[in-house]
C-alpha positions, 0 to 999 in steps of 0.5 A: 866087074868095075868098081861102081858095079861092085859098090852097087852090089854091096849096097844091094846086098845090104838091102837084102840083109836089112830086109831079112832083119825086118822079116824076123820081126814078124815071127818074133812078134808072133812068138811073143804073143803066145804063152801058156798059163798054169790053167792052160796045162792043167795040174799035171802039166804044172807039176811037170813044169810044162808051162815053165818049159814052154816059157823058157823055150819061148824066151830062148826063141825070141832072144835068138830071133832078136840076135838074128835081127841085130846081126842082119842089120849089123851086116847090112851096116858093114856092107854099106860102110865098105861101099862108102869107103870104096866111094871115098877112096875112088873119089880121092884117087880121082882128085889125085889124078886131076891134081897130078894132071894139072886140072 
C-alpha cells in the first residue's frame, strides 16, 4: 500500500466515523421526545417511582448517545489530522529531495 492510498483510507474512515456520529442523533432525538408524566403511570406508578426511573433511564441513554456522537466525531477529526500530517510530511520530504537534487 502506498502513502496516498493509506492517507485516502484514513480520510475515508474519518467519513465513516462522522456518519456514525450523525446517525446517533436520530435515536437521541427520538428518546428526547419521549417521556412519562405522573398522570401516565397512575398513582401506583408514581408511588413506585416509575416516572422518575423512566426519566433517569431516558437521560442516561441520551447522555450515552451524546458521548458516543462526540467520540465518533473526535475520532474522525483525529484520523483527518493524521492524514494531514502524513500529507505535510510527504510534501516536506519531496521539497527536501528537490533541494538536494538542485531543483
